[in-house]
C-alpha positions in Angstrom: 0.0 0.0 0.0 2.9 2.4 0.8 4.2 1.8 -2.7 0.8 2.2 -4.4 0.5 5.6 -2.8 3.6 6.8 -4.6 2.9 4.9 -7.9 3.0 7.4 -10.8 -0.5 6.4 -12.0 -2.2 4.4 -9.3 -1.6 7.0 -6.6 -4.2 9.4 -8.2 -6.8 6.7 -9.0 -7.6 5.5 -5.5 -10.3 6.9 -3.5 -8.9 8.5 -0.3 -11.6 6.9 1.9 -10.9 3.5 0.4 -7.2 4.0 1.0 -7.7 4.8 4.6 -10.1 1.9 5.1 -7.7 -0.6 3.5 -4.8 0.7 5.6 -6.8 0.1 8.8 -7.8 -3.4 7.8 -4.2 -4.3 6.8 -2.8 -3.1 10.1 -5.4 -5.2 11.9 -4.4 -8.2 9.8 -0.7 -7.7 10.2 -1.1 -7.4 14.0 -2.9 -10.7 14.0 -0.5 -12.5 11.7 2.5 -11.5 13.7 1.0 -12.9 16.9 -0.7 -16.0 15.5 -0.1 -18.9 13.1 -2.0 -17.5 10.2 0.5 -17.0 7.4 -2.0 -17.9 4.8 -3.8 -14.6 5.5 -0.6 -12.7 4.8 -0.2 -14.5 1.5 -3.8 -13.8 0.5 -3.5 -10.1 1.3 -0.2 -9.9 -0.4 -1.6 -11.4 -3.6 -4.5 -9.0 -3.7 -2.3 -5.9 -3.4 0.0 -7.2 -6.1 -3.0 -7.8 -8.3 -4.0 -4.2 -7.9 -0.7 -2.9 -9.3 -1.1 -5.2 -12.4 -4.0 -3.1 -13.6 -3.6 0.1 -15.6 -6.0 3.0 -14.8 -8.1 2.1 -17.8 -8.3 -1.6 -16.9 -9.1 -1.4 -13.2 -12.7 -0.8 -12.2 -14.4 0.4 -9.1 -15.9 -3.0 -8.7 -12.5 -4.5 -8.5 -11.3 -2.1 -5.9 -14.4 -2.9 -3.8 -13.8 -6.6 -4.2 -10.4 -6.2 -2.5 -12.0 -4.3 0.4 -14.8 -7.0 0.7 -12.2 -9.8 0.8 -10.4 -7.9 3.6 -13.7 -7.5 5.5 -14.4 -11.2 5.1 -10.9 -12.2 6.4 -11.3 -9.7 9.3 -14.6 -11.2 10.4 -13.1 -14.7 10.4 -10.1 -13.5 12.5 -12.4 -11.9 15.1 -14.2 -15.2 15.5 -10.8 -17.0 15.9 -9.7 -14.5 18.5 -13.0 -14.8 20.4 -12.8 -18.6 20.3 -9.2 -18.9 21.3 -8.7 -16.0 23.6 -6.0 -14.8 21.0 -3.4 -17.0 22.5 0.0 -16.6 20.9 0.8 -19.9 19.3 4.0 -19.1 17.4 6.1 -16.5 19.3 7.2 -16.7 22.9 6.4 -13.7 25.1 9.1 -11.0 25.4 12.0 -11.9 27.5 14.1 -9.8 29.8 16.9 -12.3 29.5 19.9 -11.4 27.3 20.0 -13.1 23.9 22.8 -15.4 24.8 22.4 -17.8 21.9 24.4 -15.5 19.7 27.4 -15.8 22.0 26.8 -19.5 22.5 26.7 -20.1 18.7 30.3 -18.9 18.5 31.6 -21.5 20.9 33.9 -23.9 19.1 34.3 -26.4 22.0 34.0 -30.0 20.7 31.9 -31.3 23.6 32.3 -35.1 23.7 34.5 -35.2 20.7 38.0 -35.0 22.2 38.7 -38.7 21.6 37.6 -38.5 18.0 39.8 -35.4 17.4 42.9 -37.1 18.9 42.3 -40.3 16.9 41.9 -38.4 13.6 45.0 -36.2 14.2 47.0 -39.4 14.8 45.9 -40.8 11.5 46.6 -37.6 9.6 50.1 -37.1 11.0 51.1 -40.8 10.9 54.3 -42.1 9.3 52.6 -44.0 6.4 53.8 -42.3 3.2 51.0 -43.7 1.1 48.0 -41.6 0.2 45.4 -42.6 2.8 41.6 -42.2 2.7 40.2 -41.7 6.2 36.4 -42.1 6.4 34.3 -40.5 9.2 31.0 -42.3 9.4 27.8 -41.5 11.3 24.2 -40.4 10.8 23.1 -37.0 9.7 23.5 -34.3 12.4 25.9 -36.5 14.5 28.8 -34.0 14.1 31.0 -35.5 11.2 31.5 -32.2 9.5 32.1 -30.4 12.8 34.8 -32.9 13.6 36.4 -32.6 10.2 36.3 -28.8 10.4 38.0 -28.8 13.8 40.8 -30.9 12.5 41.1 -29.1 9.2 41.6 -25.8 11.0 44.1 -27.3 13.6 47.4 -25.3 13.5 49.5 -28.5 13.4 47.6 -29.7 10.4 48.0 -26.4 8.7 51.8 -26.7 9.0 51.8 -30.4 8.1 50.2 -30.0 4.7 51.3 -27.7 1.9 47.8 -27.7 0.5 44.4 -28.0 2.1 41.1 -28.4 0.1 37.6 -28.6 1.4 34.9 -29.9 -1.0 31.2 -30.4 -0.3 30.0 -33.3 -2.4 26.4 -33.9 -1.3 23.8 -36.3 -2.6 23.4 -34.4 -5.9 27.0 -34.1 -6.7 28.6 -32.6 -9.9 32.2 -33.4 -10.8 32.5 -29.9 -12.3 31.4 -28.2 -9.0 33.9 -30.4 -7.1 36.7 -29.3 -9.4 35.7 -25.6 -9.0 35.5 -25.9 -5.2 38.9 -27.5 -5.1 40.5 -25.0 -7.4 39.0 -22.1 -5.5 40.7 -23.5 -2.3 43.9 -23.3 -4.3 43.4 -19.7 -5.1 42.2 -20.0 -8.6 39.7 -17.3 -9.4 36.3 -18.0 -10.9 37.2 -16.1 -14.1 40.2 -18.4 -14.6 38.1 -21.6 -14.4 34.6 -21.0 -15.7 35.7 -20.9 -19.3 37.4 -24.4 -19.0 35.6 -27.6 -19.7 35.5 -30.5 -17.2 38.6 -32.3 -18.6 40.7 -29.1 -18.5 39.6 -28.5 -14.9 40.4 -32.0 -13.7 43.8 -31.8 -15.5 44.5 -28.5 -13.8 43.6 -29.9 -10.4 45.8 -32.9 -10.8 48.8 -30.8 -11.9 48.4 -28.5 -9.0 48.4 -31.4 -6.5 51.1 -33.4 -8.1 54.2 -33.8 -5.9 52.6 -31.8 -3.1 51.5 -33.0 0.3 47.8 -32.3 0.5 44.9 -32.7 2.8 41.5 -33.0 1.0 38.2 -33.1 2.9 35.3 -34.6 0.9 32.3 -33.7 3.0 29.0 -35.5 2.7 29.8 -38.3 0.2 26.7 -40.5 -0.5 27.8 -43.0 -3.2 30.7 -44.9 -4.6 29.8 -43.4 -8.0 30.8 -39.9 -6.6 34.2 -41.2 -5.4 34.9 -43.1 -8.6 34.4 -39.9 -10.7 36.9 -37.9 -8.7 39.4 -40.4 -7.2 41.9 -40.2 -10.1 42.4 -36.5 -9.8 44.1 -36.7 -6.3 47.5 -38.1 -7.2 49.4 -40.7 -5.2 52.5 -38.7 -4.3 53.9 -41.1 -1.6 54.4 -38.0 0.6 51.8 -38.6 3.4 48.9 -36.9 1.6 45.5 -37.6 3.2 41.9 -37.6 2.1 39.2 -37.3 4.8 35.7 -38.5 3.7 32.6 -37.8 5.8 29.6 -40.1 5.0 26.5 -41.5 6.5 26.8 -44.6 4.4 28.6 -47.3 6.3 28.8 -49.5 3.2 31.3 -47.2 1.6 33.9 -47.8 4.3 35.2 -51.1 3.0 35.5 -49.5 -0.5 38.1 -47.0 0.8 40.3 -49.7 2.1 40.8 -48.3 5.6 39.2 -48.5 9.0 36.6 -45.8 9.7 36.2 -43.4 12.5 32.6 -44.1 13.6 30.9 -41.1 15.4 28.3 -42.2 17.9 25.6 -40.3 19.9 26.6 -38.2 22.8 26.1 -39.7 26.3 23.8 -38.0 28.8 26.7 -36.0 30.5 28.0 -34.6 27.2 24.5 -34.0 25.8 23.7 -31.8 28.9 27.1 -30.0 28.7 26.6 -29.2 25.0 23.0 -28.0 25.6 24.2 -25.6 28.4 27.0 -24.2 26.2 24.7 -23.5 23.4 21.8 -22.1 25.6 23.5 -20.3 28.4 27.1 -19.7 27.1 29.3 -19.3 30.1 26.5 -18.6 32.7 25.3 -22.1 33.4 21.8 -23.3 33.8 19.6 -21.8 36.5 18.7 -24.5 39.1 15.0 -24.1 38.6 15.4 -25.0 34.9 17.7 -27.9 35.3 15.1 -30.7 35.7 12.9 -29.6 32.8 16.0 -28.8 30.7 17.3 -32.4 31.1 13.9 -33.6 30.0 14.1 -31.6 26.8 17.7 -32.8 26.2 16.7 -36.4 26.7 14.3 -36.1 23.7 17.2 -35.2 21.5 18.6 -38.7 21.9 22.2 -37.6 22.0 22.1 -36.1 18.4 24.3 -33.0 18.5 22.4 -31.1 15.8 19.1 -31.4 17.6 20.7 -30.3 20.9 22.3 -27.3 19.2 19.1 -26.2 17.5 16.9 -26.6 20.5 19.5 -24.7 22.5 19.3 -21.9 19.9 15.5 -21.8 20.5 15.7 -21.7 24.3 18.6 -19.3 24.2 16.2 -16.8 22.5 13.2 -17.6 24.7 12.1 -16.6 28.2 13.9 -18.3 31.1 10.7 -19.3 32.8 9.8 -22.8 34.1 6.3 -22.5 32.6 7.6 -21.8 29.1 10.2 -24.6 29.3 7.6 -27.1 30.5 5.5 -26.2 27.5 8.4 -27.0 25.2 9.2 -30.2 27.0 5.5 -31.4 26.7 5.1 -30.3 23.1 2.9 -32.9 21.4 2.4 -31.3 18.0 5.7 -32.4 16.4 4.3 -33.2 12.9 7.7 -33.2 11.1 8.2 -36.8 10.1 11.9 -37.6 10.1 11.3 -40.7 8.0 13.4 -42.7 10.5 11.1 -42.6 13.5 13.6 -40.5 15.4 12.1 -38.1 17.8 15.3 -36.1 17.9 14.8 -34.9 14.3 11.4 -33.7 15.2 13.0 -31.2 17.6 14.2 -29.4 14.5 10.6 -28.8 13.5 9.8 -27.5 17.0 12.4 -24.8 16.5 10.8 -23.8 13.2 7.3 -23.8 14.8 8.5 -21.3 17.5 10.0 -18.9 15.0 8.4 -15.4 14.9 6.1 -15.2 11.9 8.3 -12.8 10.1 11.2 -15.2 10.2 9.3 -18.3 9.0 9.1 -17.3 5.3 12.7 -16.4 5.3 13.7 -19.6 6.9 11.6 -21.8 4.6 13.1 -20.0 1.6 16.4 -21.6 2.5 15.0 -24.9 1.3 15.6 -23.6 -2.2 19.3 -23.0 -1.6 21.8 -25.6 -2.6 23.8 -27.6 -0.1 26.6 -25.2 -0.7 26.9 -21.8 1.0 25.0 -18.9 -0.5 26.2 -15.3 -0.5 24.3 -13.4 2.3 24.0 -10.2 0.3 22.3 -12.1 -2.6 20.0 -13.9 -0.2 19.0 -10.6 1.4 18.2 -9.2 -2.0 15.9 -12.1 -2.7 14.2 -11.8 0.7 13.5 -8.1 0.0 12.3 -8.8 -3.5 9.9 -11.4 -2.3 8.4 -9.0 0.3 9.5 -11.1 3.3 11.1 -8.2 5.3 9.0 -6.2 7.7 9.8 -2.4 7.4 11.2 -0.6 10.4 11.6 3.1 11.1 15.1 4.4 10.6 16.3 1.1 9.1 16.6 0.0 5.5 15.0 -3.2 4.5 18.5 -4.6 3.9 19.5 -3.7 7.5 16.4 -5.4 8.8 17.1 -8.5 6.7 20.7 -8.6 8.1 19.2 -8.7 11.6 17.1 -11.7 10.4 20.2 -13.5 9.3 21.8 -12.8 12.7 18.7 -14.0 14.5 18.6 -17.3 12.5 22.4 -17.8 13.3 21.7 -17.1 17.0 19.0 -19.8 16.8 21.6 -22.2 15.3 19.4 -22.8 12.3 21.7 -21.0 9.9 25.4 -21.6 9.4 27.4 -18.5 8.7 30.8 -17.9 7.2 32.6 -14.5 7.4 34.2 -13.1 4.3 38.0 -13.1 4.4 38.3 -9.5 3.3 36.4 -7.6 6.0 34.7 -10.1 8.2 31.3 -9.0 7.3 28.5 -11.4 6.8 29.9 -13.4 3.9 28.0 -16.6 3.0 25.5 -18.8 4.8 23.9 -22.2 4.5 21.9 -24.8 6.4 22.7 -28.3 7.5 21.2 -30.8 5.1 18.8 -32.1 7.6 17.5 -28.6 8.4 17.2 -27.9 4.7 15.3 -31.1 4.2 12.9 -30.0 7.0 12.5 -26.6 5.2 11.5 -28.5 2.0 9.0 -30.8 3.7 7.4 -28.0 5.7 7.2 -25.8 2.6 5.5 -28.6 0.7 3.1 -29.2 3.6 2.2 -25.5 3.8 1.9 -25.3 0.0 4.7 -22.8 -0.4 6.9 -24.7 -2.9 7.7 -28.2 -3.9 11.2 -29.5 -4.6 11.7 -32.5 -6.8 15.3 -33.6 -6.1 16.3 -35.5 -9.2 14.7 -35.9 -12.6 16.4 -37.3 -15.6 19.7 -37.1 -13.8 19.2 -33.4 -13.0 17.9 -31.5 -10.1 14.8 -29.4 -10.7 12.4 -27.3 -8.7 8.7 -27.4 -9.2 6.6 -24.8 -7.4 3.1 -24.4 -6.3 0.7 -22.3 -8.4 0.6 -19.8 -5.5 3.9 -18.3 -6.6 6.3 -18.6 -9.5 10.0 -18.7 -8.7 12.9 -17.9 -10.9 16.2 -18.0 -9.2 19.8 -17.0 -9.8 22.1 -19.9 -10.6 23.9 -19.6 -7.2 20.7 -20.4 -5.4 20.3 -23.9 -6.9 22.7 -26.8 -6.9 23.2 -28.0 -10.4 20.5 -26.9 -12.9 18.0 -24.2 -13.3 14.5 -24.6 -11.9 11.7 -25.7 -14.2 10.5 -22.5 -15.8 6.8 -23.1 -15.6 3.8 -21.6 -13.9 2.3 -25.0 -13.4 3.1 -26.9 -10.2 0.9 -29.1 -8.0 -2.8 -28.6 -8.2 -5.1 -29.0 -5.3 -7.8 -27.5 -3.2 -5.4 -25.0 -1.5 -4.1 -23.7 -4.8 -5.1 -20.2 -5.9 -4.4 -18.2 -9.0 -0.7 -17.7 -9.7 0.8 -14.8 -7.8 2.6 -12.1 -9.8 6.2 -12.8 -10.6 8.6 -11.2 -8.2 12.0 -12.7 -9.1 13.0 -13.4 -12.7 16.1 -14.8 -14.2 16.4 -14.7 -18.0 18.6 -13.7 -20.9 18.4 -9.9 -21.0 18.9 -10.0 -24.8 15.6 -11.8 -25.1 13.5 -9.6 -22.9 10.0 -8.9 -24.2 10.0 -5.1 -24.6 6.4 -5.0 -23.5 7.4 -6.3 -20.0 4.1 -7.9 -19.0 5.4 -8.8 -15.6 5.2 -5.3 -14.1 5.6 -6.5 -10.6 9.1 -8.0 -11.1 11.3 -6.8 -8.3 14.6 -8.6 -9.0 15.8 -9.1 -12.6 18.9 -11.3 -13.0 20.6 -11.8 -16.3 21.5 -15.4 -17.2 22.4 -16.5 -20.8 19.9 -18.7 -22.4 21.5 -22.1 -22.8 19.3 -22.9 -25.8 19.8 -19.9 -28.0 22.2 -19.1 -30.9 24.9 -18.0 -28.5 25.4 -21.4 -26.9 28.3 -22.3 -29.2 30.2 -19.1 -28.5 33.4 -19.2 -26.6 32.5 -17.7 -23.2 35.4 -15.3 -23.5 34.0 -14.0 -26.7 30.5 -13.8 -25.2 31.9 -11.8 -22.3 32.9 -9.0 -24.7 29.3 -8.6 -25.8 27.4 -5.4 -25.2 23.7 -4.7 -24.6 21.4 -1.7 -24.7 18.6 -1.8 -22.1 15.3 -0.8 -23.7 13.6 2.4 -22.5 10.6 0.3 -21.8 12.4 -1.2 -18.8 11.0 1.8 -16.9 7.6 0.0 -17.1 8.9 -2.4 -14.5 7.9 0.2 -11.9 8.4 -2.2 -8.9 11.9 -3.2 -10.0 14.3 -3.1 -7.1 17.4 -5.1 -8.2 19.0 -5.3 -11.6 22.0 -7.7 -11.9 23.9 -8.3 -15.1 27.4 -9.8 -14.8 28.1 -11.7 -18.0 27.8 -8.8 -20.4 30.8 -6.4 -20.3 29.0 -3.2 -21.5 25.5 -2.3 -20.8 24.0 1.0 -21.9 21.1 2.3 -19.8 18.3 4.6 -21.1 17.7 8.0 -19.5 14.5 6.5 -18.1 16.5 4.7 -15.5 16.7 8.0 -13.6 12.9 7.8 -13.1 12.8 4.2 -11.6 12.3 5.3 -8.0 12.1 1.7 -6.5 15.6 0.7 -7.6 17.7 -0.4 -4.7 20.6 -2.2 -6.4 22.2 -1.9 -9.8 25.1 -4.3 -10.2 26.8 -4.6 -13.6 30.2 -5.5 -14.8 30.0 -2.2 -16.6 27.1 0.2 -17.2 27.0 3.5 -19.1 24.4 5.8 -17.7 23.5 9.0 -19.5 23.4 12.3 -17.7 20.0 12.8 -16.0 17.4 14.8 -18.0 17.9 18.6 -17.5 14.4 19.5 -18.5 12.6 17.7 -15.6 10.1 20.0 -13.9 10.4 17.9 -10.8 13.7 16.2 -10.1 13.2 12.5 -9.5 15.3 11.3 -6.6 16.3 7.7 -6.3 16.1 7.6 -2.6 16.1 3.8 -2.4 19.2 3.3 -4.5 22.0 1.7 -2.3 24.2 -0.1 -4.8 25.4 1.5 -8.1 28.2 -0.2 -9.9 30.2 -0.3 -12.0 29.3 2.9 -13.8 31.4 4.2 -16.7 32.5 7.8 -17.2 29.7 9.3 -15.2 30.0 13.0 -14.4 29.3 13.4 -10.7 27.7 16.7 -11.0 25.8 18.2 -8.0 22.6 17.2 -9.8 23.6 13.6 -10.1 24.6 13.4 -6.4 21.3 14.9 -5.4 19.5 12.1 -7.3 21.3 9.3 -5.4 21.6 10.7 -1.9 21.5 7.3 -0.1 23.9 5.2 -2.2 26.1 3.0 0.0 28.1 1.1 -2.5 29.5 2.9 -5.6 31.8 1.5 -8.4 33.2 4.0 -10.9 35.4 3.4 -13.9 36.8 6.0 -16.3 38.2 5.3 -19.8 40.3 8.2 -21.0 41.2 8.4 -24.7 44.0 11.0 -24.6 41.9 14.0 -25.9 43.1 16.3 -23.1 40.3 15.4 -20.7 40.7 17.2 -17.4 39.8 15.9 -13.9 37.5 18.8 -13.3 35.2 17.5 -16.0 34.1 14.6 -13.9 33.3 16.6 -10.7 35.0 14.1 -8.4 34.9 16.7 -5.6 31.1 16.3 -5.5 31.4 12.6 -4.4 31.9 14.1 -0.9 28.2 15.0 -1.0 27.2 11.3 -0.8 27.2 11.2 3.0 25.8 7.7 3.2 28.5 6.2 1.0 30.3 3.3 2.7 32.1 1.5 -0.1 33.8 3.1 -3.1 35.7 1.2 -5.9 37.4 3.5 -8.3 39.5 2.6 -11.4 40.9 4.6 -14.3 42.1 3.2 -17.7 44.2 5.6 -19.7 45.5 7.6 -16.8 48.8 8.2 -18.7 46.9 10.4 -21.1 46.2 13.0 -18.4 49.8 14.5 -18.4 50.2 16.3 -15.1 46.5 16.1 -14.3 44.8 13.2 -12.6 41.2 12.4 -11.8 41.6 12.3 -8.1 43.2 15.7 -7.9 40.1 17.3 -6.5 38.6 14.1 -5.0 36.7 14.6 -1.8 35.5 11.6 0.2 32.7 11.5 2.7 33.5 10.7 6.3 31.1 7.8 6.2 33.4 5.7 3.9 34.4 2.3 5.3 35.9 0.6 2.2 38.0 2.2 -0.5 39.6 0.5 -3.5 41.7 2.5 -5.9 43.0 1.0 -9.1 45.2 2.6 -11.8 45.2 6.0 -10.2 47.7 8.7 -10.8 48.1 9.4 -7.1 51.1 10.4 -5.1 51.8 8.9 -1.6 51.6 12.4 -0.2 48.0 12.5 -1.3 47.2 9.7 1.1 46.7 12.0 4.0 43.1 12.7 3.0 42.4 9.0 2.9 44.2 8.3 6.2 42.1 10.9 8.0 38.8 9.1 7.1 37.5 8.2 10.6 35.6 5.0 9.7 37.8 3.5 7.0 38.2 -0.2 7.7 39.4 -1.5 4.3 41.9 0.0 1.9 43.0 -1.6 -1.4 45.6 0.2 -3.4 46.4 -1.3 -6.8 48.8 0.2 -9.4 49.2 3.6 -7.8 52.1 4.7 -10.0 53.8 7.8 -8.5 56.2 7.9 -5.5 58.9 5.9 -3.8 58.2 6.6 -0.1 55.0 6.3 1.9 55.6 8.0 5.3 52.6 7.8 7.7 51.6 10.6 10.0 50.0 10.5 13.4 46.3 10.2 13.7 45.8 8.5 10.4 44.1 5.2 9.7 42.7 4.9 13.2 39.9 2.4 12.1 41.8 0.6 9.4 41.5 -3.2 9.7 42.6 -4.5 6.3 45.3 -3.0 4.1 46.4 -4.4 0.7 49.0 -2.8 -1.6 49.3 -4.4 -5.1 51.3 -3.6 -8.2 52.7 -0.2 -7.0 56.0 -0.5 -8.9 57.7 2.6 -7.5 57.1 2.0 -3.9 60.4 1.4 -2.1 60.1 2.6 1.5 57.2 1.9 3.8 57.8 4.0 6.9 55.4 3.1 9.7 55.1 2.1 13.4 52.5 0.0 15.2 50.9 3.1 16.4 50.0 4.1 12.8 47.6 1.1 12.5 46.1 0.6 16.0 43.5 -1.9 14.9 44.9 -3.5 11.7 44.0 -7.2 11.3 45.3 -8.1 7.8 48.3 -6.7 5.9 48.9 -7.8 2.3 51.7 -6.9 -0.1 51.7 -8.1 -3.7 53.9 -7.4 -6.8 56.1 -4.7 -5.2 59.5 -5.3 -7.0 61.3 -2.3 -5.4 60.0 -2.6 -1.8 63.0 -2.8 0.6 61.4 -4.3 3.7 58.5 -4.4 6.0 59.0 -2.3 9.1 59.4 -4.4 12.3 56.8 -2.2 14.0 54.1 -3.8 11.8 54.5 -7.0 13.8 53.9 -5.2 17.1 50.4 -4.3 16.1 48.4 -6.1 18.8 45.4 -6.8 16.6 47.3 -8.1 13.6 46.3 -11.7 12.6 47.6 -12.3 9.1 50.3 -11.0 6.7 50.5 -12.1 3.1 53.5 -11.5 0.8 53.4 -12.4 -2.9 55.7 -11.4 -5.8 57.9 -9.1 -3.8 61.7 -9.0 -3.7 63.9 -11.1 -1.4 64.5 -8.5 1.3 60.8 -7.8 1.7 60.0 -11.5 2.0 62.8 -12.2 4.5 61.7 -9.2 6.6 58.2 -10.7 6.8 59.5 -14.0 8.0 61.7 -12.3 10.6 58.7 -10.3 11.9 56.9 -13.6 12.4 59.9 -15.2 14.0 60.2 -12.3 16.5 56.5 -12.4 17.4 56.5 -16.1 18.0 59.5 -15.7 20.3 57.4 -13.3 22.2 54.7 -15.9 22.6 52.4 -14.3 20.0 50.6 -17.2 18.4 47.9 -15.1 16.8 49.9 -13.9 13.8 50.1 -16.0 10.7 52.2 -15.4 7.6 51.5 -16.7 4.1 54.1 -16.5 1.4 52.9 -17.1 -2.2 55.2 -17.8 -5.2 54.8 -18.3 -8.9 55.3 -22.0 -9.0 56.3 -25.0 -6.9 60.0 -24.7 -7.8 60.2 -21.2 -6.4 58.3 -22.2 -3.3 60.6 -25.1 -2.6 63.6 -22.9 -3.1 62.3 -20.5 -0.5 61.6 -23.3 2.0 65.3 -24.3 1.6 66.4 -20.6 2.0 64.5 -20.1 5.2 65.8 -23.4 6.6 69.4 -22.3 5.8 68.8 -19.0 7.6 67.9 -21.1 10.7 64.4 -19.6 10.9 61.7 -21.9 12.3 58.1 -20.5 12.5 55.0 -22.5 13.4 52.5 -20.1 11.7 54.3 -19.8 8.3 52.6 -21.1 5.2 54.4 -21.3 1.9 52.2 -21.7 -1.2 52.1 -21.0 -4.9 
């Protein structure tokens, strides 16, 4: 309704009285839905409102408007009867708690309760003297802790030193050799762009060569069949150097096939079950005496299954600490989730879903459509927002609210979270396969969507007629969903809801855009068109012009195009007020119209990248006042272009800007001028990436004084030999990377210059003399990386690590990366000759 009121045509065609009446009814319905299990009402209301926006002024009639109001009245009457009959008891959400939300802290606990013996046994096998390549199976039922055990050992500092290479691959029931190769190569530092253009044979050959003659540890997580192993076995070479492969599986019959004894993980005993529950529910505080008896009753129902204990701990950690509420959980009878194995512990997972707040339920069930692999959190949030799952809050963007939803699900131990390496933000997330299976079953039961796992050797998704789903490739495991509006039919089915998320080839868009309610449009090449035989590298160079009719997609929030190198936008894009995210490899946007009577402001726009040669005039900045992520690229042709032409000083007007990526091709054509000469940056900036800029080190003071800057990436800054830091600079900087700055020779800094630095990376600095010893004294520093630098810089990094380890600093890690295995081996010998021994030194290539 809020969007309808600002719709360019609908806003003037609604009767004010009807508007007010509908608002009142909707608030009544929402209040009921949020405090009662009645999600079907939300879906019905949502459908009607979307239907309204599908009509043009000419098509919509007063009768149709009245029909919506009558439907709402009918629903309201039914709700009043329900409330009168039930006393309006809250069936889904526990009452507010004065207790602190300790589950978030508990979820970070890494203690392996009851697993110490397994850890020691696996470590002995991995570090044993047998030089053969050994396959070490870990066997147990789903949720028993196999992956947790493997993760704990994989991250063990002794193991990290023992193996030159470590690879983690999630296989899963619907495995794909290609995805396994890509995961493995990603662990070896091979970028997606380097691998996606290769066929399967090329990828497998590349993997074999990278592992040949190297001592490696490979974890193959969640292997279901011998077929999966047979297809990938040959690409892990037998080097006779104590390489190891750990396989986690719930299939005991596979053990004999691997030719080695298995580590069989069993259920937790009563003592360990209770200890794990207390850790996950109360963190370090311990269980209150009045809750211990009922708590043990709940834990007993988990039957020693760690996953069930962790999930129910997540529920109770977010719930009131009252004996009455806990007794209600302990005596819960309505556990309708069928585990398929007659195991009550798995039904405890459903109990945690049942007690989610109503606004989290749709978001959680949505995870059933994710693959077994981790999904980028930012992409997931965009989909949640597009589907309308996020409840607006005053003074918070929908994305910020959605991020709090992610954190809430993590605190409940229903969502697994990985932090991104670069800045430790929310990176990627996923769910345990048993939890995901529960999402699918509940979604099918509630008629939300239906997943058919395998058909004709491929994984497909079929959906209910209530909604049509088109998802980005990252959201599904192997293949695209079936692109059909027809799913299951039944008494509960209604007319198909308007399309919200669409994935299709942009070059084949219907210029009439019939699906006007699309909120997220994601480009994906059509596998069946005339482009299918093109070399992907040739296809990447293609360009595309967005039609002006794209402005008819009035509800469009997100536009993502990555596989086309040059996209030209029409001037109408400046009138699409609902846009929140524009993400392109490269997009040319014309200057906004100067003849507008009323300037249209894109107040919702948060992401705008990567835009080419845009002149950041005062007018442009006024139209995108709330942008948070900005990517800019300039291509200069040597025609005497001056920096003042691009108004970079006006970027400082964007006072909500948090991330800026700036690059310049053709900077050498500027002579003595450069584009950053008059650059002004807003104090809100947290991340800054500069590439190919004609910037002197003396110009860095402006950047150093940014109060909130946490990440700085400098690539190919071409002027100056010495970078001398002043006091009071970079007070918030956590991540610094300097790459390809050929002239940089001296780096003059003390620990006080970077008081909170966590990662420090140097790459391709041929003239750099050394790293100042003071860098190692930064108390927060966790990781240094040196790649492609000269000998003195590399040795100084090793000496810093050696000194810190002699001072009992075990936090700091150093990674040295070289061009090939020969150079890496040479450096191992050199460091040994110098008599340097460091525990946290990794040498790679």
